[in-house]
KELUMMAR-447113 format. One record per residue (C-alpha): residue in one letter; x, y, z. Coordinates in Angstrom, 1 decimal, always signed. Last residue first. Layout:
<drenses>
residu:A, xx:X, yy:Y, zz:Z
...
</drenses>
This chain:
<drenses>
residu:A, xx:+15.0, yy:-5.7, zz:-17.1
residu:A, xx:+13.8, yy:-9.3, zz:-16.8
residu:K, xx:+16.5, yy:-9.9, zz:-14.1
residu:R, xx:+15.2, yy:-6.9, zz:-12.2
residu:W, xx:+11.6, yy:-7.9, zz:-12.8
residu:W, xx:+12.1, yy:-11.1, zz:-10.9
residu:L, xx:+12.6, yy:-9.3, zz:-7.6
residu:S, xx:+9.6, yy:-10.6, zz:-5.7
residu:I, xx:+10.0, yy:-14.3, zz:-6.5
residu:E, xx:+13.7, yy:-13.8, zz:-6.6
residu:P, xx:+13.5, yy:-13.0, zz:-2.8
residu:V, xx:+13.2, yy:-16.7, zz:-2.1
residu:Y, xx:+13.2, yy:-16.8, zz:+1.7
residu:T, xx:+10.3, yy:-14.3, zz:+2.4
residu:V, xx:+8.1, yy:-15.1, zz:-0.6
residu:L, xx:+8.4, yy:-18.9, zz:+0.0
residu:L, xx:+7.8, yy:-18.5, zz:+3.7
residu:L, xx:+4.8, yy:-16.3, zz:+3.0
residu:W, xx:+3.4, yy:-18.9, zz:+0.6
residu:I, xx:+3.6, yy:-21.6, zz:+3.3
residu:L, xx:+1.7, yy:-19.2, zz:+5.6
residu:M, xx:-0.9, yy:-18.5, zz:+2.9
residu:I, xx:-1.5, yy:-22.3, zz:+2.5
residu:G, xx:-2.0, yy:-22.6, zz:+6.3
residu:L, xx:-4.4, yy:-19.7, zz:+6.4
residu:F, xx:-6.4, yy:-21.3, zz:+3.6
residu:P, xx:-6.7, yy:-24.5, zz:+5.6
residu:L, xx:-7.6, yy:-22.5, zz:+8.8
residu:V, xx:-10.2, yy:-20.3, zz:+7.1
residu:A, xx:-13.2, yy:-22.4, zz:+8.3
residu:R, xx:-11.8, yy:-22.7, zz:+11.8
residu:F, xx:-11.6, yy:-18.9, zz:+12.0
residu:L, xx:-15.2, yy:-18.6, zz:+10.6
residu:K, xx:-16.5, yy:-20.9, zz:+13.4
residu:M, xx:-14.5, yy:-18.8, zz:+15.9
residu:I, xx:-16.1, yy:-15.6, zz:+14.6
residu:P, xx:-19.6, yy:-16.9, zz:+15.0
residu:E, xx:-21.8, yy:-16.8, zz:+11.9
residu:G, xx:-24.3, yy:-14.3, zz:+10.7
residu:F, xx:-23.1, yy:-14.3, zz:+7.1
residu:R, xx:-22.3, yy:-10.6, zz:+6.6
residu:Q, xx:-21.5, yy:-9.7, zz:+10.3
residu:S, xx:-19.3, yy:-12.8, zz:+10.8
residu:A, xx:-17.7, yy:-12.1, zz:+7.4
residu:L, xx:-16.9, yy:-8.6, zz:+8.4
residu:F, xx:-15.5, yy:-9.6, zz:+11.8
residu:L, xx:-13.4, yy:-12.5, zz:+10.3
residu:N, xx:-12.1, yy:-10.3, zz:+7.5
residu:L, xx:-10.9, yy:-7.7, zz:+10.0
residu:G, xx:-8.7, yy:-10.2, zz:+11.9
residu:M, xx:-8.2, yy:-8.1, zz:+15.1
residu:P, xx:-8.3, yy:-10.9, zz:+17.7
residu:P, xx:-8.1, yy:-13.2, zz:+15.9
residu:H, xx:-6.7, yy:-14.4, zz:+12.5
residu:L, xx:-7.6, yy:-13.8, zz:+8.9
residu:Y, xx:-6.8, yy:-10.2, zz:+8.1
residu:G, xx:-3.3, yy:-10.7, zz:+9.5
residu:I, xx:-2.5, yy:-12.9, zz:+6.5
residu:E, xx:-2.5, yy:-9.7, zz:+4.4
residu:L, xx:-0.4, yy:-8.2, zz:+7.1
residu:N, xx:+2.3, yy:-10.7, zz:+6.6
residu:A, xx:+2.2, yy:-10.4, zz:+2.8
residu:L, xx:+2.3, yy:-6.6, zz:+3.1
residu:F, xx:+5.6, yy:-6.7, zz:+5.0
residu:V, xx:+7.1, yy:-9.4, zz:+2.9
residu:I, xx:+6.3, yy:-7.5, zz:-0.3
residu:G, xx:+7.7, yy:-4.3, zz:+1.2
residu:L, xx:+10.8, yy:-6.0, zz:+2.4
residu:H, xx:+11.5, yy:-7.2, zz:-1.1
residu:V, xx:+11.3, yy:-3.6, zz:-2.3
residu:P, xx:+13.6, yy:-2.4, zz:+0.5
residu:D, xx:+16.2, yy:-5.2, zz:-0.2
residu:V, xx:+17.2, yy:-6.8, zz:+3.0
residu:G, xx:+20.9, yy:-6.3, zz:+3.8
residu:F, xx:+20.8, yy:-6.8, zz:+7.6
residu:R, xx:+21.3, yy:-3.1, zz:+8.4
residu:H, xx:+18.9, yy:-2.0, zz:+5.7
residu:A, xx:+16.2, yy:-4.2, zz:+7.3
residu:L, xx:+16.9, yy:-2.6, zz:+10.7
residu:P, xx:+16.7, yy:+0.9, zz:+9.2
residu:L, xx:+13.4, yy:+0.1, zz:+7.5
residu:I, xx:+11.8, yy:-1.5, zz:+10.6
residu:L, xx:+10.8, yy:+1.7, zz:+12.4
residu:P, xx:+9.6, yy:+3.6, zz:+9.3
residu:V, xx:+7.3, yy:+0.6, zz:+8.4
residu:V, xx:+5.7, yy:+0.2, zz:+11.9
residu:V, xx:+3.5, yy:+3.3, zz:+12.3
residu:M, xx:+2.1, yy:+4.1, zz:+8.9
residu:I, xx:+2.1, yy:+0.6, zz:+7.5
residu:A, xx:+0.7, yy:-0.9, zz:+10.7
residu:S, xx:-2.1, yy:+1.6, zz:+10.8
residu:F, xx:-3.2, yy:+0.8, zz:+7.2
residu:I, xx:-2.9, yy:-3.0, zz:+7.7
residu:D, xx:-5.1, yy:-3.1, zz:+10.8
residu:M, xx:-3.4, yy:-3.5, zz:+14.1
residu:F, xx:-3.7, yy:-6.1, zz:+17.0
residu:F, xx:-3.0, yy:-9.6, zz:+15.7
residu:G, xx:-1.4, yy:-8.3, zz:+12.6
residu:V, xx:+1.4, yy:-6.8, zz:+14.7
residu:A, xx:+2.0, yy:-10.4, zz:+16.0
residu:L, xx:+2.3, yy:-11.6, zz:+12.4
residu:L, xx:+4.7, yy:-8.7, zz:+11.8
residu:F, xx:+6.9, yy:-9.7, zz:+14.7
residu:L, xx:+7.0, yy:-13.4, zz:+13.7
residu:N, xx:+7.8, yy:-12.5, zz:+10.2
residu:L, xx:+10.6, yy:-10.1, zz:+11.3
residu:L, xx:+12.0, yy:-12.7, zz:+13.6
residu:L, xx:+12.4, yy:-15.1, zz:+10.6
residu:L, xx:+13.7, yy:-12.4, zz:+8.4
residu:F, xx:+16.4, yy:-11.5, zz:+10.9
residu:H, xx:+17.5, yy:-15.1, zz:+11.2
residu:L, xx:+17.8, yy:-15.3, zz:+7.4
residu:K, xx:+19.8, yy:-12.1, zz:+7.3
residu:D, xx:+22.4, yy:-13.2, zz:+9.8
residu:T, xx:+23.3, yy:-13.5, zz:+13.5
residu:V, xx:+20.4, yy:-12.0, zz:+15.4
residu:S, xx:+20.6, yy:-12.1, zz:+19.2
residu:N, xx:+23.0, yy:-9.4, zz:+20.3
residu:E, xx:+22.5, yy:-7.4, zz:+17.1
residu:M, xx:+18.8, yy:-7.3, zz:+17.9
residu:V, xx:+19.3, yy:-5.3, zz:+21.0
residu:A, xx:+21.5, yy:-2.7, zz:+19.2
residu:L, xx:+18.9, yy:-2.6, zz:+16.4
residu:V, xx:+16.1, yy:-1.8, zz:+18.8
residu:K, xx:+18.2, yy:+1.1, zz:+20.2
residu:M, xx:+19.0, yy:+2.3, zz:+16.7
residu:P, xx:+15.3, yy:+2.1, zz:+15.8
residu:L, xx:+14.5, yy:+4.2, zz:+18.9
residu:Q, xx:+17.0, yy:+6.9, zz:+18.1
residu:A, xx:+14.9, yy:+9.7, zz:+19.8
residu:D, xx:+15.1, yy:+11.4, zz:+16.4
residu:I, xx:+13.6, yy:+8.3, zz:+14.9
residu:L, xx:+10.8, yy:+8.3, zz:+17.4
residu:L, xx:+10.1, yy:+12.0, zz:+16.6
residu:N, xx:+10.1, yy:+11.2, zz:+12.9
residu:T, xx:+7.6, yy:+8.4, zz:+13.5
residu:L, xx:+5.3, yy:+10.7, zz:+15.3
residu:G, xx:+5.2, yy:+13.1, zz:+12.4
residu:M, xx:+4.7, yy:+10.3, zz:+9.9
residu:A, xx:+1.8, yy:+9.0, zz:+12.0
residu:V, xx:+0.2, yy:+12.4, zz:+12.1
residu:S, xx:+0.3, yy:+12.9, zz:+8.3
residu:L, xx:-0.7, yy:+9.3, zz:+7.5
residu:I, xx:-3.7, yy:+9.5, zz:+9.9
residu:I, xx:-4.9, yy:+12.7, zz:+8.4
residu:V, xx:-4.3, yy:+11.5, zz:+4.8
residu:I, xx:-6.2, yy:+8.2, zz:+5.5
residu:S, xx:-9.1, yy:+9.9, zz:+7.1
residu:G, xx:-9.4, yy:+12.4, zz:+4.3
residu:V, xx:-9.2, yy:+9.6, zz:+1.7
residu:L, xx:-12.1, yy:+7.7, zz:+3.2
residu:I, xx:-14.3, yy:+10.8, zz:+3.8
residu:A, xx:-13.6, yy:+12.3, zz:+0.4
residu:C, xx:-14.4, yy:+9.0, zz:-1.3
residu:E, xx:-17.7, yy:+8.5, zz:+0.5
residu:T, xx:-18.7, yy:+12.1, zz:-0.5
residu:L, xx:-17.6, yy:+11.6, zz:-4.1
residu:I, xx:-19.6, yy:+8.3, zz:-4.3
residu:H, xx:-22.7, yy:+10.0, zz:-2.8
residu:P, xx:-22.4, yy:+13.0, zz:-5.3
residu:L, xx:-22.0, yy:+10.5, zz:-8.2
residu:H, xx:-25.2, yy:+8.6, zz:-7.7
residu:S, xx:-28.1, yy:+11.0, zz:-8.3
residu:L, xx:-26.6, yy:+13.6, zz:-10.6
residu:P, xx:-24.0, yy:+11.7, zz:-12.6
residu:H, xx:-26.2, yy:+8.6, zz:-12.8
residu:I, xx:-24.2, yy:+5.4, zz:-12.3
residu:T, xx:-25.2, yy:+2.2, zz:-14.1
residu:R, xx:-25.0, yy:+3.7, zz:-17.6
residu:H, xx:-23.0, yy:+0.8, zz:-18.9
residu:I, xx:-21.0, yy:+2.7, zz:-21.6
residu:V, xx:-21.7, yy:+6.3, zz:-20.5
residu:T, xx:-21.8, yy:+6.6, zz:-16.7
residu:E, xx:-20.1, yy:+3.4, zz:-15.6
residu:L, xx:-17.4, yy:+3.1, zz:-18.2
residu:L, xx:-16.7, yy:+6.8, zz:-18.6
residu:L, xx:-16.3, yy:+7.2, zz:-14.8
residu:A, xx:-14.1, yy:+4.1, zz:-14.7
residu:Y, xx:-11.9, yy:+5.4, zz:-17.5
residu:A, xx:-11.5, yy:+8.9, zz:-16.0
residu:A, xx:-10.5, yy:+7.3, zz:-12.6
residu:A, xx:-8.1, yy:+4.8, zz:-14.3
residu:L, xx:-6.5, yy:+7.5, zz:-16.5
residu:T, xx:-5.8, yy:+9.7, zz:-13.4
residu:A, xx:-4.5, yy:+6.7, zz:-11.4
residu:A, xx:-2.2, yy:+5.7, zz:-14.2
residu:E, xx:-0.9, yy:+9.2, zz:-14.5
residu:T, xx:-0.2, yy:+9.3, zz:-10.8
residu:V, xx:+1.6, yy:+5.9, zz:-10.9
residu:T, xx:+3.7, yy:+7.0, zz:-13.9
residu:I, xx:+3.0, yy:+6.1, zz:-17.5
residu:I, xx:+5.0, yy:+4.6, zz:-20.4
residu:G, xx:+7.5, yy:+2.8, zz:-18.2
residu:G, xx:+6.6, yy:-0.5, zz:-19.8
residu:L, xx:+5.6, yy:-2.1, zz:-16.5
residu:M, xx:+3.6, yy:+1.0, zz:-15.6
residu:G, xx:+1.7, yy:+1.1, zz:-18.9
residu:G, xx:+1.1, yy:-2.7, zz:-19.1
residu:I, xx:-0.2, yy:-2.8, zz:-15.5
residu:I, xx:-2.6, yy:+0.1, zz:-16.0
residu:G, xx:-3.7, yy:-1.0, zz:-19.5
residu:I, xx:-4.3, yy:-4.6, zz:-18.6
residu:P, xx:-6.0, yy:-3.5, zz:-15.4
residu:M, xx:-8.5, yy:-1.3, zz:-17.4
residu:L, xx:-9.1, yy:-3.7, zz:-20.3
residu:V, xx:-10.8, yy:-6.3, zz:-18.1
residu:D, xx:-13.6, yy:-3.9, zz:-17.1
residu:W, xx:-14.3, yy:-3.0, zz:-20.8
residu:I, xx:-14.5, yy:-6.7, zz:-21.7
residu:G, xx:-17.3, yy:-7.3, zz:-19.2
residu:E, xx:-20.5, yy:-7.1, zz:-21.1
residu:R, xx:-19.4, yy:-8.1, zz:-24.5
residu:L, xx:-17.1, yy:-10.7, zz:-22.9
residu:A, xx:-19.9, yy:-12.2, zz:-20.9
residu:A, xx:-22.1, yy:-12.6, zz:-24.1
residu:S, xx:-19.2, yy:-14.1, zz:-26.0
residu:V, xx:-18.3, yy:-16.5, zz:-23.2
residu:E, xx:-21.9, yy:-17.5, zz:-22.8
residu:A, xx:-22.2, yy:-18.3, zz:-26.5
residu:W, xx:-18.9, yy:-20.1, zz:-26.5
residu:S, xx:-20.3, yy:-22.4, zz:-23.8
residu:F, xx:-18.0, yy:-24.7, zz:-21.8
residu:L, xx:-20.0, yy:-27.4, zz:-20.0
residu:Q, xx:-19.9, yy:-27.2, zz:-16.3
residu:R, xx:-17.7, yy:-29.6, zz:-14.3
residu:K, xx:-19.3, yy:-31.7, zz:-11.7
residu:I, xx:-18.4, yy:-31.2, zz:-8.0
residu:G, xx:-17.9, yy:-34.5, zz:-6.2
residu:F, xx:-17.2, yy:-32.8, zz:-2.9
residu:S, xx:-13.7, yy:-34.5, zz:-2.7
residu:A, xx:-13.0, yy:-33.4, zz:-6.3
residu:G, xx:-13.9, yy:-29.8, zz:-5.4
residu:K, xx:-11.6, yy:-30.0, zz:-2.4
residu:I, xx:-8.6, yy:-30.9, zz:-4.7
residu:M, xx:-9.6, yy:-28.2, zz:-7.2
residu:C, xx:-9.9, yy:-25.6, zz:-4.4
residu:Y, xx:-6.4, yy:-26.5, zz:-3.1
residu:V, xx:-5.0, yy:-26.0, zz:-6.6
residu:S, xx:-6.7, yy:-22.6, zz:-6.9
residu:L, xx:-5.3, yy:-21.5, zz:-3.5
residu:M, xx:-1.7, yy:-22.3, zz:-4.7
residu:V, xx:-2.3, yy:-20.7, zz:-8.1
residu:L, xx:-3.7, yy:-17.5, zz:-6.6
residu:L, xx:-0.8, yy:-17.3, zz:-4.2
residu:L, xx:+1.7, yy:-17.6, zz:-7.0
residu:I, xx:-0.1, yy:-14.9, zz:-9.0
residu:G, xx:+0.2, yy:-12.5, zz:-6.1
residu:P, xx:+3.9, yy:-13.4, zz:-5.5
residu:V, xx:+4.5, yy:-12.9, zz:-9.3
residu:L, xx:+2.8, yy:-9.5, zz:-9.5
residu:G, xx:+3.9, yy:-7.9, zz:-6.2
residu:A, xx:+7.4, yy:-7.0, zz:-7.4
residu:M, xx:+6.0, yy:-5.1, zz:-10.4
residu:F, xx:+3.7, yy:-3.1, zz:-8.2
residu:L, xx:+6.5, yy:-2.4, zz:-5.7
residu:Q, xx:+8.8, yy:-1.3, zz:-8.6
residu:E, xx:+6.2, yy:+1.2, zz:-9.8
residu:I, xx:+5.7, yy:+2.4, zz:-6.2
residu:S, xx:+9.3, yy:+3.3, zz:-6.0
residu:V, xx:+10.2, yy:+3.2, zz:-2.3
residu:G, xx:+10.1, yy:+6.2, zz:+0.1
residu:A, xx:+8.9, yy:+3.9, zz:+2.9
residu:V, xx:+5.8, yy:+5.9, zz:+3.8
residu:I, xx:+4.9, yy:+6.7, zz:+0.2
residu:G, xx:+5.6, yy:+3.2, zz:-1.1
residu:Y, xx:+3.7, yy:+1.6, zz:+1.7
residu:L, xx:+0.7, yy:+3.8, zz:+1.1
residu:L, xx:+0.6, yy:+3.0, zz:-2.6
residu:V, xx:+1.0, yy:-0.7, zz:-1.9
residu:V, xx:-1.9, yy:-0.5, zz:+0.6
residu:L, xx:-4.1, yy:+1.2, zz:-2.0
residu:S, xx:-3.8, yy:-1.7, zz:-4.5
residu:P, xx:-3.5, yy:-0.5, zz:-8.1
residu:P, xx:-2.0, yy:-2.9, zz:-9.0
residu:F, xx:-1.9, yy:-6.3, zz:-7.4
residu:L, xx:-0.4, yy:-7.0, zz:-3.9
residu:L, xx:-3.7, yy:-6.6, zz:-2.1
residu:G, xx:-5.5, yy:-9.2, zz:-4.2
residu:I, xx:-5.5, yy:-12.0, zz:-1.6
residu:S, xx:-7.5, yy:-10.1, zz:+1.0
residu:G, xx:-11.1, yy:-11.0, zz:+0.4
residu:S, xx:-10.2, yy:-14.5, zz:-0.6
residu:S, xx:-10.0, yy:-15.6, zz:+3.0
residu:T, xx:-13.6, yy:-15.0, zz:+3.9
residu:V, xx:-15.1, yy:-16.3, zz:+0.6
residu:L, xx:-13.0, yy:-19.5, zz:+0.7
residu:G, xx:-13.5, yy:-20.1, zz:+4.4
residu:L, xx:-17.2, yy:-19.7, zz:+4.3
residu:S, xx:-17.4, yy:-21.9, zz:+1.2
residu:F, xx:-15.3, yy:-24.6, zz:+2.8
residu:R, xx:-17.4, yy:-24.6, zz:+5.9
residu:Q, xx:-20.7, yy:-24.7, zz:+4.0
residu:G, xx:-19.6, yy:-27.6, zz:+1.8
residu:Y, xx:-19.5, yy:-27.1, zz:-2.0
residu:G, xx:-22.6, yy:-28.5, zz:-3.7
residu:E, xx:-23.3, yy:-26.0, zz:-6.5
residu:R, xx:-25.9, yy:-24.1, zz:-4.4
residu:T, xx:-23.3, yy:-23.8, zz:-1.6
residu:L, xx:-20.8, yy:-22.1, zz:-4.0
residu:M, xx:-23.4, yy:-19.8, zz:-5.6
residu:A, xx:-24.8, yy:-18.6, zz:-2.3
residu:Y, xx:-21.3, yy:-17.9, zz:-1.0
residu:L, xx:-20.4, yy:-16.1, zz:-4.2
residu:L, xx:-23.3, yy:-13.7, zz:-4.0
residu:G, xx:-23.1, yy:-13.0, zz:-0.3
residu:G, xx:-19.4, yy:-12.4, zz:-0.4
residu:L, xx:-19.1, yy:-10.3, zz:-3.5
residu:A, xx:-19.9, yy:-6.7, zz:-2.4
residu:L, xx:-19.6, yy:-7.1, zz:+1.4
residu:I, xx:-16.6, yy:-9.3, zz:+1.2
residu:T, xx:-14.9, yy:-7.3, zz:-1.5
residu:V, xx:-15.6, yy:-4.0, zz:+0.1
residu:S, xx:-14.1, yy:-5.1, zz:+3.4
residu:S, xx:-11.1, yy:-6.6, zz:+1.6
residu:A, xx:-10.0, yy:-3.0, zz:+0.8
residu:G, xx:-8.5, yy:-1.2, zz:-2.1
residu:S, xx:-11.6, yy:-1.6, zz:-4.3
residu:F, xx:-9.3, yy:-2.1, zz:-7.4
residu:A, xx:-7.0, yy:-4.8, zz:-6.1
residu:T, xx:-9.8, yy:-6.3, zz:-4.0
residu:F, xx:-11.9, yy:-6.8, zz:-7.1
residu:F, xx:-9.3, yy:-8.8, zz:-9.0
residu:A, xx:-8.4, yy:-10.9, zz:-5.9
residu:C, xx:-12.1, yy:-11.6, zz:-5.2
residu:S, xx:-12.8, yy:-12.6, zz:-8.8
residu:A, xx:-9.8, yy:-14.9, zz:-9.0
residu:V, xx:-10.7, yy:-16.7, zz:-5.8
residu:S, xx:-14.4, yy:-17.0, zz:-6.7
residu:V, xx:-13.6, yy:-18.2, zz:-10.2
residu:V, xx:-11.4, yy:-20.9, zz:-8.8
residu:A, xx:-14.2, yy:-22.0, zz:-6.5
residu:L, xx:-16.6, yy:-22.0, zz:-9.5
residu:G, xx:-14.3, yy:-24.0, zz:-11.6
residu:A, xx:-13.9, yy:-26.9, zz:-9.1
residu:P, xx:-12.2, yy:-28.9, zz:-11.9
residu:M, xx:-12.2, yy:-26.5, zz:-14.9
residu:W, xx:-15.3, yy:-25.9, zz:-17.1
residu:S, xx:-16.2, yy:-22.9, zz:-14.9
residu:F, xx:-13.1, yy:-21.0, zz:-16.1
residu:L, xx:-14.1, yy:-18.7, zz:-19.0
residu:A, xx:-17.8, yy:-18.3, zz:-18.4
residu:N, xx:-17.4, yy:-18.0, zz:-14.7
residu:F, xx:-14.6, yy:-15.4, zz:-15.1
residu:L, xx:-16.9, yy:-13.3, zz:-17.3
residu:R, xx:-20.0, yy:-13.7, zz:-15.0
residu:I, xx:-18.0, yy:-12.9, zz:-11.9
residu:Q, xx:-16.5, yy:-9.8, zz:-13.6
residu:R, xx:-19.9, yy:-8.4, zz:-14.6
residu:Q, xx:-21.2, yy:-8.9, zz:-11.1
residu:A, xx:-18.3, yy:-7.1, zz:-9.5
residu:A, xx:-18.3, yy:-4.3, zz:-12.0
residu:G, xx:-21.8, yy:-3.3, zz:-10.8
residu:G, xx:-21.5, yy:+0.4, zz:-11.0
residu:G, xx:-21.2, yy:+1.1, zz:-7.3
residu:S, xx:-18.1, yy:-1.1, zz:-7.0
residu:L, xx:-16.5, yy:+0.3, zz:-10.1
residu:V, xx:-17.1, yy:+3.9, zz:-9.0
residu:L, xx:-15.8, yy:+3.2, zz:-5.5
residu:G, xx:-12.7, yy:+1.5, zz:-6.8
residu:T, xx:-11.9, yy:+4.4, zz:-9.2
residu:F, xx:-12.5, yy:+7.0, zz:-6.5
residu:T, xx:-10.0, yy:+5.2, zz:-4.3
residu:F, xx:-7.5, yy:+5.1, zz:-7.2
residu:L, xx:-7.9, yy:+8.8, zz:-7.7
residu:P, xx:-7.8, yy:+9.7, zz:-4.0
residu:I, xx:-4.5, yy:+7.7, zz:-3.4
residu:A, xx:-2.8, yy:+8.6, zz:-6.7
residu:M, xx:-2.6, yy:+12.3, zz:-5.7
residu:L, xx:+0.0, yy:+11.4, zz:-3.0
residu:N, xx:+2.5, yy:+10.1, zz:-5.5
residu:P, xx:+4.3, yy:+13.5, zz:-6.1
residu:S, xx:+4.7, yy:+14.0, zz:-2.3
residu:S, xx:+4.3, yy:+17.7, zz:-1.6
residu:A, xx:+1.4, yy:+17.1, zz:+0.9
residu:L, xx:+3.6, yy:+14.7, zz:+2.8
residu:R, xx:+6.2, yy:+17.4, zz:+3.3
residu:M, xx:+3.6, yy:+19.8, zz:+4.5
residu:M, xx:+2.3, yy:+17.3, zz:+7.0
residu:E, xx:+5.9, yy:+16.8, zz:+8.3
residu:V, xx:+6.1, yy:+20.6, zz:+8.8
residu:V, xx:+2.9, yy:+20.5, zz:+10.8
residu:L, xx:+4.5, yy:+17.9, zz:+13.1
residu:V, xx:+7.6, yy:+20.1, zz:+13.5
residu:A, xx:+5.4, yy:+22.8, zz:+14.8
residu:P, xx:+5.1, yy:+20.9, zz:+18.0
residu:D, xx:+8.4, yy:+22.6, zz:+19.1
residu:I, xx:+10.6, yy:+20.0, zz:+20.7
residu:S, xx:+11.2, yy:+19.9, zz:+24.5
residu:D, xx:+11.9, yy:+16.1, zz:+24.3
residu:K, xx:+8.9, yy:+15.2, zz:+26.5
residu:W, xx:+6.7, yy:+17.8, zz:+24.9
residu:A, xx:+7.4, yy:+16.5, zz:+21.4
residu:A, xx:+6.8, yy:+12.9, zz:+22.5
residu:L, xx:+3.5, yy:+13.8, zz:+24.1
residu:L, xx:+2.4, yy:+15.9, zz:+21.1
residu:S, xx:+3.1, yy:+13.0, zz:+18.9
residu:G, xx:+1.3, yy:+10.5, zz:+21.1
residu:A, xx:-1.8, yy:+12.8, zz:+21.2
residu:G, xx:-1.7, yy:+13.0, zz:+17.4
residu:L, xx:-1.3, yy:+9.2, zz:+17.2
residu:V, xx:-4.3, yy:+8.6, zz:+19.5
residu:V, xx:-6.5, yy:+11.2, zz:+17.8
residu:F, xx:-5.5, yy:+10.0, zz:+14.3
residu:L, xx:-6.5, yy:+6.4, zz:+15.3
residu:P, xx:-10.0, yy:+7.4, zz:+16.2
residu:V, xx:-10.9, yy:+6.1, zz:+19.8
residu:G, xx:-12.1, yy:+2.5, zz:+19.5
residu:L, xx:-11.6, yy:+1.2, zz:+23.0
residu:A, xx:-8.3, yy:-0.5, zz:+22.0
residu:A, xx:-7.0, yy:+2.9, zz:+20.8
residu:F, xx:-8.0, yy:+4.5, zz:+24.1
residu:A, xx:-6.2, yy:+1.8, zz:+26.0
residu:F, xx:-3.1, yy:+2.3, zz:+23.9
residu:L, xx:-3.2, yy:+6.0, zz:+24.7
residu:L, xx:-3.6, yy:+5.2, zz:+28.4
residu:I, xx:-0.5, yy:+2.9, zz:+28.3
residu:V, xx:+1.4, yy:+5.8, zz:+26.7
residu:I, xx:+0.2, yy:+8.2, zz:+29.5
residu:G, xx:+1.3, yy:+5.8, zz:+32.2
residu:V, xx:+4.7, yy:+5.3, zz:+30.7
residu:I, xx:+5.2, yy:+9.1, zz:+30.5
residu:M, xx:+4.1, yy:+9.5, zz:+34.1
</drenses>
């Protein structure tokens, strides 16, 4: 009967039943099976509420929504285009950098594709880039900024895994920059094959773009510098970012009116954050029940019979996480899968910060392949193209990201550079 109910829960999830309902039902089922008082689930919610980093989630979410609604994306594209359009395939490189920058602050690739996708796609095709290349670039670039501060998924991973969020942000900088460089080099090669001409560098345009966009650039510099220097905590950085974004869009640029626009942004923020907190609370309760049932230990016992060393474990971990990305979105995977793999990673000597970057890198790639590749669905809706056509378009970018994943996985110094620097 238990197996039948579990299968039914998975079926409900596949049919689109809200995740917190499915996880809550699973938690109650696990508690009932083990004759445990369901009140333990409420206790887990109380522990989550006392987390010192929890406040950063709504603040950074609010920051991203304010910047998105205030036109920060358009200002950022103009600035990057003025600075880098003289390079080979400058517009393609600008597209990659703009999407990465905006995804870090918006917290989701969906916002990036919807906010920047149409604009960048039109610019790329107008400049002579092929339709297939342009679709692949815009679709895949929506998720490449997820390792940069103040990414929401990094915050969630840190809370769920109990790992320092400051260390995770520092660990994600070099891998994130490495991916940007690899994709930019590919864009330059393709730009040469399309015969794209370089644009002339204009100091006048750079000056005008800087006057308009310099305030947007100062925010990530301040946040990253403050956290790397140990001057501010994650929660303090989130508070300053929210206040700065509000000042930027309501006073400096005046693109958001406090009375007509702000209530809608606050409502959207409350809905998004509320859903995340509910899912997080229920998932952590279910995870504790699974740990009490010694599920990780049982999985470990099975793996010990086939896994011989750390490198073998990391290979299987990548295959497992890529499979997870087939069926689960990144938020669900963090909440459900992370607590189960942490004991296994500890057993095989994988650093928890390095594990976090590997985990997020895998699920970053999960946005780009069927059947649950979120970026493919969003881009299909945004550009009116079949999903399989988009999948073929992102294949070269997906291949580059897989090579990047292997580097990040098997060269932990890429993620742990900050320890030597310290």
